[in-house]
N, C-alpha and C positions, 0 to 999 in steps of 0.2 A: 426958443431952442433948449434941450437941454446940455447939461456940462458933458465935456467930451466927446460931443457930436458937433462934427464941424460941416459947414454947407461946403458941397461942392458945385461948382458952376460947371454947366454944360461943356463949355470948350475944353476943360481939364479933362472930360470922361470921353470925349470923342477921340484924342490921340491915342489912349489907352485900348479903347474899342478898334481903331484900325489897326493897332500893334498885334491884337488877339485875332482878328480875321487874317492879317499877313502870317501869323504863325500856324494856324489851322491849314490855311493853302500851301505853307510851305511841307507842313507835314503831310497833306494828301500826295504832292507832287513825288515825295520822297519814300511814299507807301507802294511803289509801283511793285510788281510781280518779279519773280526770279529772272524773267527774261529780259534782254536789254542791257544795256550801259553804254559805258566808254572806254576805250583802250588809251591808254596814257604813254607820256614820253616826250622828247623834244621834237618829234615830227608832228605832237598834237596841233601846235599853232599855225601849221601850214596846213593840214589838213582835216576834215569833220571826222572823228572817228567815232562817233556815237552810233550804236547800232541797235536794231529791234531785238535781234536773236542770233544764235550761232548755231551752226550745223558740223557734224563730225562726217566723214565720209573718207573710207576705205575702197580704193577701186584701182586695180593693176598696180598693184605695188605702190602705192601712193596714198599716204595719209593726209588729209586736209581739214583743216579747222577754217569754216567760212563765216566771216562776221558779216551780217546782212542786214539791208532796211529795205521793205515794199516801196515802190515808185510806181505809182500807176497800175498798170497790170502786169509790171514785171518787178526785178528785185535788183537793189544795187549790191554788190560784193565791196564794201569798205573795206575790208582787208581779208587776203586770203593767206594762211601760214601753212605752206605744204613740205613734206617730207618725205622722200624716198625710201620707203621702209621694207621693200621685198626681201632685202638680203637680211633683216632683222628679226622677221618675226617666223619662228618654226611652225611648221604643219601644226593645226590646232590650237595654237597658243592664244589666250584672250587675256592674258593679264596687260599691265601696264607698261609703259615705255617711257626712256628718259633720252630723248633725241637730241645728239650735237648739231645744231643745222648748219653750223659753219665747216663741218667735214667735207674735205675735198675727197670724191670718189675716185675710183678707179675712170679714166679718160679725162678729168681734171673740173668735171662738174662738182658743184657744191650738192650735199643732199637736201638743203632746205631751198624755200625760196620764198619771197614776198610778192603778193600781186595784189592789184585794185581793179574793179571794173564798174564804174559808176558813170549812169546815163549823162550825156551833154558836158562829160569831162574829158580832158586830153588822156590818150592810155599814158599811164605811170611804168616808167620803168625804174626799179630800185638799185640801187648798187648792190655788189657782193657783201655778203656777211663777214664783218670783222668776226663776231661771236655770235651765238644763239643758242638756245635751247627752248624744245618744245615738250612737255612733260603731260601725258596723258594715263589717268588712274587704269584704263582698261583700254583694249581694242574695240573700236564699234564692229559688233556683227550682226544686229538685229534692228528692224526699222522700229522707231519709237525710241530706243535705248537712249539713256543719258549718259554723256561720257562728261566727266571733271577734269581740269587740268591748267597749266598756265604756260604762258611763253614770253620768251624776253629777246630781243634783236638789237645790234649794234650794228649799224653798217660800216664798211669800210671809209676811210679818211679819203678825199678825193675833192673833186671840183662839182660834182652834182649837188643839188640843192638838198639832197637829202645825207649826203656823205657825213659820217661820224654821228649821225642822230641816231636816236633811239626809239623802240616802241614794244610795249608790254601790257599784258593784261592776265587777267584770269578768266575763267570760263566753264559754263556749264553747258555742253552742247547736245543737240537733238539729232539722232541718225534721222535723215529724211527718208 
């Protein structure tokens, strides 16, 4: 053996090879496309908030961002963030919106609502919002259009399991 060259046993090479393989696998998992993700907040330990895609829908004066995941032949809506926006959008407007989801409208209802519809899971009723915001860069107007934005909500304090908790995230939703 020449000076400066050290013999290495097979057992000291294996752990390195295992670490290299693990690094490649982790990099592959993180290299997913721009679809899907996970919503965050203090509700996340209570509910699975990982989604496959997000969809933006504007219909009958309501804007909704749906975070969905396919299950069998159907689709689970892991979280739906919706807002009554009919009074906020002038005719022909296609720009962005910054919506106060906790705003109380005439009649006492809140502008925003949070929902969830998952197969084999009991119906979820979330508490009213203490504060919340939904920001979209533009109004969804055409099928296939991409809408980016973000939202955050804090539920009112109370006795419900979700009381005082938060959910937030950013999205790039597609108009179905």
